[in-house]
C-alpha positions as CSV (number, residue, x, y, z in Angstrom):
1,M,-18.8,-51.7,34.1
2,R,-22.2,-53.5,35.0
3,R,-23.0,-56.6,32.8
4,S,-26.4,-56.6,31.4
5,I,-28.7,-59.8,31.1
6,Y,-31.5,-61.0,28.8
7,I,-34.1,-63.3,29.6
8,E,-36.5,-64.9,27.2
9,T,-39.5,-66.6,28.8
10,Y,-41.4,-69.6,27.4
11,G,-44.1,-71.7,28.8
12,C,-46.6,-71.5,31.9
13,Q,-47.1,-68.4,34.1
14,M,-44.9,-70.1,36.8
15,N,-42.1,-69.2,34.4
16,F,-42.8,-66.2,34.1
17,A,-43.1,-65.6,37.7
18,D,-39.5,-66.9,37.6
19,T,-38.0,-65.1,35.6
20,E,-39.4,-62.1,37.8
21,I,-37.6,-63.9,40.5
22,V,-34.1,-64.6,38.4
23,N,-34.2,-60.6,37.6
24,G,-34.7,-59.9,41.3
25,I,-31.4,-62.2,42.3
26,L,-29.7,-60.8,39.4
27,N,-30.4,-57.2,40.2
28,E,-29.4,-57.7,43.6
29,Q,-26.0,-58.6,42.6
30,G,-25.4,-55.9,40.2
31,Y,-26.6,-57.1,36.8
32,E,-28.5,-54.8,34.6
33,L,-31.6,-56.0,32.4
34,A,-30.6,-55.5,28.8
35,K,-33.6,-54.2,26.7
36,D,-32.7,-56.7,23.6
37,V,-30.1,-59.4,23.0
38,D,-28.1,-57.4,20.7
39,T,-26.8,-55.1,23.8
40,A,-26.8,-58.1,26.2
41,D,-23.7,-59.9,27.8
42,A,-25.5,-62.9,28.7
43,I,-28.4,-64.0,27.3
44,F,-31.1,-66.7,28.9
45,M,-33.7,-68.6,28.1
46,N,-36.5,-69.7,30.6
47,T,-37.6,-73.0,29.1
48,C,-40.9,-75.3,29.1
49,A,-40.6,-79.1,28.7
50,I,-44.4,-80.2,29.0
51,R,-44.5,-80.9,25.1
52,D,-41.7,-81.8,22.3
53,N,-42.4,-78.6,20.6
54,A,-42.0,-76.1,23.2
55,E,-38.5,-77.7,23.4
56,Q,-38.1,-77.5,19.5
57,R,-38.9,-73.8,19.9
58,I,-35.8,-73.3,22.3
59,Y,-33.3,-75.2,19.8
60,G,-34.6,-73.4,17.0
61,R,-33.8,-70.1,18.8
62,L,-30.5,-71.4,20.0
63,S,-29.3,-71.6,16.5
64,N,-30.1,-68.0,16.2
65,F,-27.9,-67.3,19.4
66,E,-25.2,-69.0,18.0
67,H,-24.7,-66.5,15.2
68,L,-24.6,-63.7,17.8
69,K,-21.8,-65.7,19.7
70,K,-19.7,-66.1,16.5
71,R,-19.7,-62.1,16.5
72,N,-19.0,-61.8,20.2
73,P,-16.9,-64.9,21.5
74,H,-17.5,-63.3,25.3
75,L,-21.5,-63.7,25.0
76,V,-22.7,-66.0,27.6
77,I,-25.5,-68.3,26.9
78,G,-28.1,-70.2,29.3
79,I,-30.8,-72.6,29.7
80,L,-33.1,-72.3,32.7
81,G,-36.1,-74.0,33.8
82,C,-37.7,-77.2,33.3
83,M,-35.9,-78.1,30.0
84,A,-32.5,-77.8,31.5
85,E,-33.9,-79.7,34.6
86,R,-35.2,-82.5,32.1
87,L,-32.1,-82.6,29.8
88,R,-29.1,-81.5,32.4
89,S,-26.0,-82.3,31.0
90,S,-26.8,-83.1,27.4
91,L,-27.8,-79.4,26.5
92,L,-23.8,-78.8,27.2
93,E,-22.8,-81.5,25.4
94,E,-24.9,-81.1,22.2
95,N,-24.7,-77.5,21.7
96,S,-21.6,-75.7,21.8
97,S,-22.7,-72.7,22.3
98,V,-24.6,-73.4,26.0
99,D,-22.5,-72.1,28.7
100,I,-25.0,-72.4,31.8
101,V,-27.6,-74.9,32.4
102,C,-29.6,-74.0,35.5
103,G,-32.7,-75.7,37.0
104,P,-35.6,-74.1,38.4
105,D,-34.5,-74.6,42.3
106,E,-31.0,-73.6,41.4
107,Y,-31.5,-70.0,40.9
108,R,-29.6,-68.6,43.9
109,R,-26.5,-70.0,42.3
110,L,-26.9,-68.1,38.8
111,P,-24.9,-65.1,39.7
112,A,-21.7,-67.5,40.7
113,L,-22.3,-69.7,37.4
114,I,-22.5,-66.1,35.2
115,D,-19.3,-65.2,37.0
116,E,-17.5,-68.5,36.2
117,A,-18.9,-68.5,32.7
118,F,-17.3,-65.1,31.7
119,Q,-14.3,-66.5,33.0
120,G,-14.9,-69.3,30.1
121,E,-16.2,-72.3,32.4
122,K,-19.4,-74.1,31.7
123,G,-21.7,-74.8,34.5
124,I,-24.6,-77.0,35.3
125,R,-26.7,-76.7,38.5
126,T,-29.9,-78.9,38.2
127,Q,-30.4,-80.1,41.8
128,L,-34.3,-80.3,42.7
129,S,-35.1,-79.2,46.2
130,R,-38.0,-80.0,48.7
131,V,-37.7,-76.8,50.5
132,E,-37.0,-73.9,48.1
133,T,-39.6,-71.3,47.8
134,Y,-37.6,-68.1,47.1
135,N,-40.2,-66.9,50.2
136,D,-37.5,-64.3,50.7
137,I,-36.7,-63.2,47.1
138,V,-38.0,-59.9,46.0
139,P,-39.2,-60.7,42.3
140,L,-38.4,-57.8,40.1
141,R,-41.5,-56.4,38.4
142,T,-42.0,-53.5,36.0
143,D,-44.8,-51.4,37.2
144,G,-48.6,-52.3,35.9
145,I,-51.7,-53.4,37.0
146,S,-51.6,-57.1,36.9
147,A,-48.8,-59.7,38.5
148,W,-48.1,-62.9,38.8
149,V,-47.5,-64.5,42.7
150,S,-46.2,-67.5,43.0
151,V,-47.3,-69.4,46.1
152,M,-46.3,-72.8,45.9
153,R,-43.8,-74.8,43.8
154,G,-43.6,-78.6,42.6
155,C,-46.5,-81.5,42.4
156,D,-47.3,-84.5,44.0
157,K,-50.0,-85.9,42.0
158,F,-47.8,-87.9,39.2
159,C,-50.1,-87.9,36.4
160,T,-49.0,-90.4,34.0
161,Y,-48.3,-87.9,31.1
162,C,-46.6,-85.1,33.3
163,V,-43.3,-84.0,33.5
164,V,-43.5,-81.6,36.1
165,P,-43.0,-83.6,39.3
166,F,-39.4,-84.5,37.6
167,T,-38.5,-81.1,36.4
168,R,-40.2,-78.9,39.2
169,G,-40.1,-81.4,42.3
170,R,-42.4,-82.5,45.2
171,E,-45.0,-79.6,46.6
172,R,-44.0,-76.8,49.1
173,S,-45.6,-73.8,49.6
174,R,-44.6,-70.4,50.8
175,T,-45.6,-69.0,53.9
176,L,-49.0,-66.9,53.8
177,E,-47.3,-64.3,55.7
178,G,-44.6,-63.9,52.8
179,I,-47.4,-64.1,50.3
180,V,-49.6,-61.3,51.9
181,G,-46.6,-58.7,52.4
182,E,-45.7,-59.4,48.7
183,V,-49.3,-58.6,47.6
184,R,-49.4,-55.6,49.9
185,E,-46.3,-54.3,48.6
186,L,-47.9,-54.7,44.8
187,V,-51.0,-53.0,46.0
188,G,-48.9,-49.8,47.5
189,R,-47.5,-49.8,43.9
190,G,-50.6,-49.5,42.2
191,F,-51.4,-53.0,41.2
192,R,-55.0,-53.7,40.8
193,E,-55.0,-57.5,40.1
194,V,-52.7,-60.6,41.3
195,T,-53.0,-63.9,39.7
196,L,-51.7,-66.5,42.5
197,L,-49.6,-69.3,41.0
198,G,-48.7,-72.8,41.3
199,Q,-48.3,-76.3,39.3
200,N,-51.4,-77.4,41.5
201,V,-52.2,-74.0,43.4
202,N,-55.0,-75.4,45.5
203,S,-53.1,-78.2,47.3
204,Y,-51.3,-74.8,49.1
205,L,-50.6,-75.5,52.5
206,D,-48.7,-73.6,55.0
207,G,-49.4,-75.1,58.2
208,T,-52.7,-75.2,59.1
209,N,-53.4,-72.3,56.3
210,D,-55.1,-74.1,53.0
211,F,-55.7,-72.3,49.8
212,A,-59.1,-71.2,50.8
213,T,-57.5,-69.4,54.1
214,L,-54.7,-67.9,51.7
215,L,-57.2,-66.7,48.8
216,E,-59.6,-65.0,51.9
217,A,-56.0,-63.2,53.6
218,V,-55.3,-61.7,49.9
219,A,-58.7,-60.7,48.9
220,A,-58.6,-58.9,52.5
221,I,-55.7,-56.9,51.6
222,D,-57.9,-54.5,49.4
223,P,-61.7,-54.8,48.3
224,E,-60.6,-53.0,45.0
225,L,-57.8,-55.6,44.1
226,R,-58.9,-58.4,41.7
227,V,-57.5,-61.9,42.8
228,R,-57.1,-64.8,40.6
229,F,-55.3,-68.3,40.9
230,T,-54.4,-70.7,38.5
231,T,-53.9,-74.2,37.8
232,S,-56.4,-76.0,40.0
233,H,-56.8,-79.8,40.3
234,P,-60.1,-81.3,40.7
235,Q,-59.2,-83.4,43.5
236,D,-58.2,-80.3,45.8
237,M,-61.1,-78.4,44.9
238,S,-62.8,-78.0,48.2
239,P,-66.2,-77.3,49.4
240,R,-64.5,-74.7,51.6
241,L,-62.3,-73.2,48.7
242,I,-65.8,-73.2,46.8
243,D,-67.1,-71.1,49.4
244,A,-64.2,-68.6,50.1
245,I,-64.5,-68.0,45.7
246,A,-68.3,-67.1,46.5
247,G,-67.9,-65.3,49.7
248,R,-65.4,-62.5,48.4
249,P,-66.8,-60.3,45.5
250,N,-63.2,-59.4,44.7
251,I,-61.9,-63.2,44.1
252,C,-62.7,-63.4,40.7
253,S,-65.5,-65.8,39.2
254,F,-63.2,-67.7,37.0
255,I,-61.9,-71.3,37.6
256,H,-59.4,-73.2,35.7
257,L,-60.0,-76.8,36.0
258,P,-58.2,-79.3,33.6
259,F,-60.3,-82.2,33.1
260,Q,-57.7,-84.0,30.1
261,S,-60.2,-86.7,29.0
262,G,-64.3,-87.1,29.1
263,S,-63.3,-90.9,29.1
264,D,-63.3,-93.3,32.7
265,R,-60.8,-95.4,31.1
266,I,-58.3,-92.8,29.6
267,L,-58.6,-90.7,33.2
268,E,-57.8,-93.9,35.0
269,L,-54.5,-94.8,32.5
270,M,-53.7,-90.8,33.3
271,N,-54.0,-91.4,37.1
272,R,-56.3,-88.2,37.2
273,T,-58.0,-89.7,40.8
274,Y,-61.6,-88.8,39.4
275,T,-64.0,-90.3,36.9
276,R,-66.2,-88.5,34.7
277,A,-69.6,-88.7,36.8
278,H,-67.1,-87.1,39.8
279,Y,-65.8,-84.3,37.8
280,L,-69.5,-83.4,36.6
281,E,-70.8,-83.5,40.0
282,L,-67.9,-80.9,41.1
283,V,-68.5,-78.4,38.2
284,G,-72.2,-79.0,39.2
285,R,-71.5,-77.8,42.5
286,I,-69.4,-74.7,41.7
287,R,-72.1,-73.2,39.0
288,A,-74.6,-73.6,41.8
289,R,-72.3,-71.9,44.6
290,I,-70.9,-69.1,42.4
291,P,-73.5,-68.0,39.9
292,G,-72.2,-67.1,36.3
293,V,-68.7,-68.5,37.2
294,S,-66.7,-68.7,34.0
295,M,-64.5,-71.7,33.3
296,S,-61.7,-73.0,31.2
297,T,-59.8,-76.6,31.0
298,D,-57.4,-78.3,29.4
299,V,-57.8,-81.4,26.8
300,I,-55.3,-83.9,25.6
301,A,-55.9,-85.4,22.3
302,G,-54.4,-89.0,21.4
303,F,-53.3,-90.3,24.9
304,P,-51.9,-94.1,24.3
305,T,-54.4,-96.3,23.4
306,E,-57.3,-93.5,23.3
307,T,-59.9,-94.5,20.9
308,E,-62.7,-93.1,18.8
309,D,-65.0,-93.8,21.7
310,D,-62.8,-92.3,24.4
311,H,-62.5,-89.1,21.8
312,R,-66.1,-89.0,21.6
313,D,-66.4,-89.0,25.5
314,T,-64.4,-85.7,25.6
315,L,-66.4,-84.1,22.7
316,S,-69.7,-85.1,24.7
317,L,-68.5,-83.8,28.3
318,M,-67.5,-80.5,26.5
319,E,-70.7,-80.2,24.9
320,E,-72.4,-81.0,28.0
321,L,-70.2,-78.3,30.3
322,R,-69.5,-75.5,27.7
323,Y,-66.4,-74.2,28.9
324,D,-65.6,-70.6,28.1
325,G,-62.3,-71.5,27.2
326,A,-59.7,-74.6,27.0
327,F,-55.9,-75.1,26.3
328,M,-56.1,-77.9,24.1
329,F,-53.3,-80.0,23.0
330,K,-52.1,-83.3,21.1
331,Y,-50.7,-85.7,23.4
332,S,-46.5,-85.7,23.4
333,P,-44.6,-88.7,25.2
334,R,-42.0,-87.6,27.8
335,E,-39.4,-89.6,29.3
336,K,-39.5,-90.8,32.8
337,T,-43.2,-90.3,32.9
338,K,-45.2,-93.8,33.4
339,A,-47.2,-93.1,30.0
340,W,-43.7,-93.0,28.4
341,K,-43.8,-96.5,28.6
342,M,-47.3,-97.2,27.4
343,G,-46.3,-96.5,23.6
344,D,-47.3,-93.6,21.6
345,D,-49.7,-95.9,19.7
346,V,-52.2,-92.9,18.4
347,P,-50.8,-92.2,14.8
348,D,-50.3,-88.2,14.7
349,D,-52.4,-87.8,11.9
350,V,-55.3,-89.3,14.1
351,K,-54.3,-87.0,16.8
352,G,-54.1,-84.0,14.7
353,R,-57.9,-84.6,13.4
354,R,-59.2,-85.4,17.0
355,L,-57.1,-82.3,18.2
356,E,-59.0,-80.2,15.1
357,E,-62.2,-81.5,16.2
358,I,-61.7,-80.6,20.0
359,I,-60.7,-76.9,18.9
360,E,-63.6,-76.4,16.3
361,L,-66.2,-77.6,19.2
362,Q,-64.8,-75.5,21.7
363,R,-64.6,-72.6,19.3
364,R,-68.2,-72.9,18.8
365,I,-69.1,-73.0,22.2
366,S,-67.0,-70.2,23.2
367,Y,-68.6,-67.9,20.5
368,E,-72.2,-69.0,21.6
369,N,-71.5,-67.9,25.4
370,N,-69.9,-64.7,24.3
371,K,-73.1,-64.2,22.2
372,A,-75.4,-64.6,24.9
373,L,-73.6,-61.8,26.9
374,I,-74.4,-59.1,24.1
375,G,-77.0,-56.8,25.6
376,G,-76.0,-57.2,28.7
377,T,-73.7,-54.7,31.2
378,E,-70.0,-55.8,32.2
379,R,-67.6,-54.0,35.0
380,I,-64.0,-54.5,33.2
381,L,-60.6,-53.5,34.5
382,L,-58.6,-51.5,31.9
383,E,-55.4,-53.4,31.1
384,G,-53.9,-51.7,28.0
385,P,-54.5,-50.4,24.2
386,S,-56.2,-53.2,22.2
387,K,-54.1,-55.1,19.6
388,R,-56.2,-53.9,16.7
389,S,-56.2,-49.8,17.5
390,Q,-54.6,-47.7,19.7
391,E,-57.7,-45.5,20.0
392,E,-59.4,-48.6,22.0
393,W,-58.5,-50.1,25.3
394,M,-58.7,-53.7,26.3
395,G,-60.0,-54.8,29.7
396,R,-61.0,-57.9,31.3
397,T,-64.3,-58.6,33.2
398,D,-63.8,-60.8,36.7
399,T,-65.0,-63.9,34.6
400,N,-61.5,-63.5,32.4
401,K,-63.2,-62.6,29.4
402,S,-61.3,-59.7,27.1
403,V,-63.5,-56.4,26.1
404,I,-62.4,-54.0,23.6
405,V,-63.9,-50.5,24.0
406,P,-63.4,-47.0,23.0
407,K,-60.8,-45.0,25.0
408,A,-63.0,-42.3,25.5
409,G,-60.8,-40.6,27.8
410,F,-60.1,-43.5,30.7
411,S,-56.9,-44.9,32.0
412,V,-55.3,-47.9,32.3
413,G,-56.4,-49.5,35.9
414,Q,-59.5,-48.0,35.7
415,Y,-62.9,-50.0,36.4
416,I,-65.7,-49.0,34.1
417,D,-69.2,-50.4,33.3
418,V,-69.8,-51.5,29.3
419,R,-72.4,-52.5,27.4
420,I,-71.7,-55.4,25.2
421,V,-72.8,-55.0,21.9
422,S,-71.0,-57.7,19.9
423,A,-68.7,-60.9,20.1
424,T,-66.4,-63.4,19.0
425,S,-65.5,-66.7,20.2
426,A,-62.4,-65.0,21.9
427,T,-63.6,-61.3,22.4
428,L,-66.2,-59.4,23.4
429,F,-66.9,-55.4,22.4
430,G,-68.5,-53.1,24.4
431,E,-69.8,-49.4,24.6
432,I,-69.3,-47.0,27.9
433,V,-72.7,-47.5,30.0
434,D,-72.1,-44.4,32.2
435,E,-69.2,-42.2,33.1
436,V,-70.4,-41.6,36.4
437,S,-70.4,-45.4,37.3
438,T,-66.2,-45.4,36.7
439,R,-63.6,-45.4,39.6
440,A,-60.3,-44.7,39.5
441,A,-58.1,-47.7,40.8
């Protein structure tokens, strides 16, 4: 009888891509994928460690699995990913229900760890690698229209607040040939969009092939394939990369470019390697070269020693650049990082208030940006049913804006032209412009 595995995934897109790699490895070894925890022989959580609340969610979920293990003592429970790498043996020592702890560079070892766990042996593998990219592993994906494609792993930037270099190791890139082959296979299966992933994706380097070369190679596979990427570091957003995005119509006009703080003093403490002025100049170059580009960012509230003046610098930068969206967080101290030694001296209520001000400002700007699109025409790729109604589709523009439209006889995977008729801060609403302009994917 084939054993079944169930994996819950938390955190960033890289974790979701890693889960597909794990599924591919286990499928090759004869394991089935369970549809839910109740039918699984082994349950895994692929975890995030970037902030404390992400880890607390995992501990809460573990308590639920303990009840399942009481009913079925043979059930195997494992922790994968960044939290496994960060906490390692303490996860086994402090949680009796955990049988396996496996870091993100040790997934090839999982079949053996699972076999040992079924025999009653707990196991831990958390060695980081300077070479592992899983380039030869075929990720196990369900059919769809959008896919994550991991192109590099790790990060060498060592921002003082970030635990990624300690949980995912140093930068190393997959081969351009391997990535292009994977995307060709996805196009052959009917996928219409790929997102190239990396902790610092625009530092990709395969010999002499940089990220701009990779983007162009992937975009050349099929002009009807949308190509996205995330996440970028401003230091590696080169003029050549900007030209590559501008030069290929199927490379989406959307760039996620974290700035984290608008204060030069805080940026230096964060080791972000750029100043406010440099960042502003970079965004100006991007917008001049790629008209209509949509941009999003990351913002941290309450970094150690952050003052009200530093906070106002962040708000003013957001007001000046008017991002279409942002991921906004309170600072969370992480062991091993340099910021950990700075002390967490901004009171939590102050962090919370500053974060709310950041969120409220971004909500207003997003709404104003979206409202300006009313009356205009956008081409969207239909991705699936709207969450609010089965009579509507949700699609996205190449600038990454969600649009809700009537189903009107169209299908997932089609491109359609729509006129925007209303907007919220998060969503556009459209009507069909001309059925003749549509084309099947």
